[in-house]
N, C-alpha and C positions, 0 to 999 in steps of 0.2 A: 579560761585559766591557762597560764603559761606552763610549759613543760617543766617538771622539777629539774633542778640543777644536777648535772652529772657530778659525782663525788669520788675522790680517791684520796688515800692517805699514803705518804711515804713512810715506810717502816722497815726496820730490821733490828733484831735484838742485839745490836752492837753499834757503838758510836764510831764516827770517823769514816763512814763508808760513802759519804756524799749525799745524804738525804736532803739536807737543806739546800745545797747547790742544785740538786735535781729539781726540788720544788720551785725554786726561784726561776730557773731556766725553762722548765716546762710551762710555768705560768706565763712568762713573757712570750714564749713561742705560741701558746694558745691564744694570747691576746693578738698576736700578729696574724693569726689565722682567722680573726674576727670574733672571738668569743669574749664575753664579759667574765672576768676571772676574779675570784676571791681567794687569797692565800691566808692561811690561819696558822700561827706559830704556837704550838704546844710543846716544842722540843726542849724548852728550859728557859730559865729566867735570863740567860745571857743574851737573848735576842738576836741570834745569828741570822735569822731571815731578814730582819730589819737592817742588819749590817750589810747584807748583800746589796741593799738599795741606798746605803748611806744615810739611813734614817735614825739609827740607834741613839746617836748623840742627842738629837732633839727629843726623842721619846724619853730618854733617861732624865733629861733636864726637867721634864714635867713629872716630878716625883709623886705628885698627888693625883695622877691620872686616874679618873674614875668616872664612869665604870671602866673596867678593864676585862681582859679575857677570863679571869677567874670569877668575875661577878656573874657571868651567865650560868655558872654551875651551881649557884646558891639557890636555896629555897625561895628567897625573896626576889628572884630575878623578874618574875611576872609582875609583881607589884612595882618594882623599880621601873620597868619598862612602861607601865601604865602612867606612873606619876611623872616620869621624865620622858617627854615625847622624843627627845633627841638621843635617847640612850644607845640605840643601835648605831646611829650616825656617829656618835662620839667614840665608838669602839674602832672605827675604820679610818685607816690612813692611806692616801694615794701613794703608790710607790714611785711615780714619775716615769715608769716604763710601761704603763698600761694597766696591770692588775692592781686591785685594791688589797690592802693588808690589814688583818687584825693582829697586832704584834704581841709578842710575849710580854710578861710582866713579872716583877720580882716575887709577887705573891703566888706564883706557880709553885714555889718551894713547898708551901703547905697544902696545896690542893690535893695531892695524892692521899695524904692522911685524912683530909676532910671527906673525900669520897669513900675512903675505907670505913668510915663510921656509918655509912648507909647499909643497912642490913641486907635488903633484897638486891640481888645481882642485877635484875632487870631494871630497877630504879637507879642503881649505882652507875651503870654503864650507859644509860640512855640520855643523860643530861645534855650532852653536846648535840645529839641527834634532835632532841626537842628544840634546842635553840636554833639550829640551822633550818629545820623544817618550819618553825613558827615565825622566824624573824628575818632571815636573810636570803633564803633559797630563791624566792621569786625575783630577786634583783640580779641574779647571776646565772650564767650558762654552766660554769664549771667552778667547783670548790675543791681546792687542794689543801690538805691538812698535813703539816710537818710534825711528826710525832717524836717522842723521846727515843733514844737508842737503847731502851730496855723495856721489858714488860712491866706495866704498872696500871693502876686504875685510870690514869690519864690516857695511856696508850690504848687501853681497852675502850674508853669512850670514843677515841678517834676511830678505832676499827669498827665499832658498832655503828657510828654515824656514817662512815664512808662506804662500808661494805665491799670496797675494792682496795687492793694494796698494790702499790708500786714499791719494789724492793731494790734499791740501788746496792750494788755489790762491787767491791774492788777485788782484783786478782789475788788469790791466795787460798790455801786449803781451809783455813779457819772460816773465811767468809763464805766459801762454798758450803761448808757445813752449817753455817747460820741460815743460809737460804733454805737448805733442806729442812732444818728445824722449824723454820717459819711455816713451811708447807704442812708439816705435821701438826704444828700448833693450831693453824687455821682449821684443819680437819677436826681437831679436838673441840674447838669452839663450836663448830657446826653441830657436832654430835651431842655435846653436853648442854649447850645453851640454846640450841635450835635457832641460831643466827647464821645466815649464809654469808660468809665473808670470803671473797675470792682473791687469789693472787693473779692479778691481771697483767703485770709487767715486771720482769726482772731486767734491770738496767745495769749493764756492765760499765763501770767507770775505769778510766785510765788503762784501757786495753790497747796494746799495739799489735794489730793483726798481722803486721809485717814480720814479726819475730816468730820463731818456732814455738816459744813458750806461749805467746799470745794466741797463736792459732790453736794450740792444744787446749788452752783454757776455754776459748770460744766454742770449740767442738764439744767439750765436756758439757757446757751449758746448753748447747743446741740439743744434745741427747737427753739431758735431764729436764729441760723446760721447753719442749718443742712449741707449745702454744703460748707460753707466757713470755718467752724471751723477746726483748725489744728488737725491732727490725734494724736499728742502727745503734752501734755501741759508741761510747763517748771516749775519744782519745784524750790522753794527758796533754794539758796545755798550761804553761805558766801564766798565761793571760787570765785564767780564772782568778788567781790571786791578785794579779795586777788590776783587773777590773774592779774587784771587790774593794781594794785599797782606794780606788777612785770613786767608790760609792755607786757601783753599777754592776750589771751582769755583762757577759760577753757581748750581748746584743747592743750594749751602749758604747762599745769601743768604736772609735772613728776609723782606726786602721788595725783591724784584727790580724794576727799572724795566720799562717797557713793552718796550724793546728787549731787555733781558735775558730777559724772559719769552718773547719771540718766538724768541730764540736757544735757550732751553731746549727749547721745543716743536720747533724744527727738529732739534736734536740727538736728541731722543727719536724723531722720525719717521725720521731717517737711521739710527739704531741698529737699529730694526726692519728697515729695508730692507737694512742690512748683513748681518744674520743670515740673511735670506732669500737674499741673493746668495752667501753663504758655504755655503749648502746646508743650513741648519738652521733649525728653528723649533719653538717650544714649543706 
């Protein structure tokens, strides 16, 4: 039997902190390190993870795409997968940069309410875990799940399934507070639901360590998260947006700028550290 896939979810109870960018770049970095990687987009129907790879237009064009990511949460999924041998294969899209992707779908809009109708918490929050364990885990070394920027039944499914959290954070007192709240929330989950979900990496985005403010911010997080802080922080680079507009990550750039190259190296370093913290290494 192959070893189970290592799993992590990018999550913070706030949007705009770089969760999707981190998921895409860590995924490609892990692929470059030799791991078979699956990315899964639960962050919302807008499909930002697919946009990072220039795929969203083609995915949107297939309006009747079925099965899709919401299908795996339904009571009928087991029956669907039995009657449709290609069900899992039909969910997955190659990114063109190494990792595979299960993209978002517009039906994610109603998924949170659907999950809310399930009375038992253990059943409500275990749907994604059951899918990953039963249908895709054996084909991948690492599974990264991009979650919504708010607590919800969808987010809890991702946390339950991954058991490990990567929290991207941008400089600012509010974001620091959100990271602290996340740590408290995970403690509450462990105590009330008896599910051990760990904060394995705090990833600082757009940090300029050469400035006084940047150094102070980094020192604050080193004190608060000595074990969880990522070994390399991600510098700000306009090339992130430039690369996405061209349908790729920083790794796909032919001539990355100096800041982009620093970011690439940081993601590669953090990807290696993430694998170690998840309990696996090649």
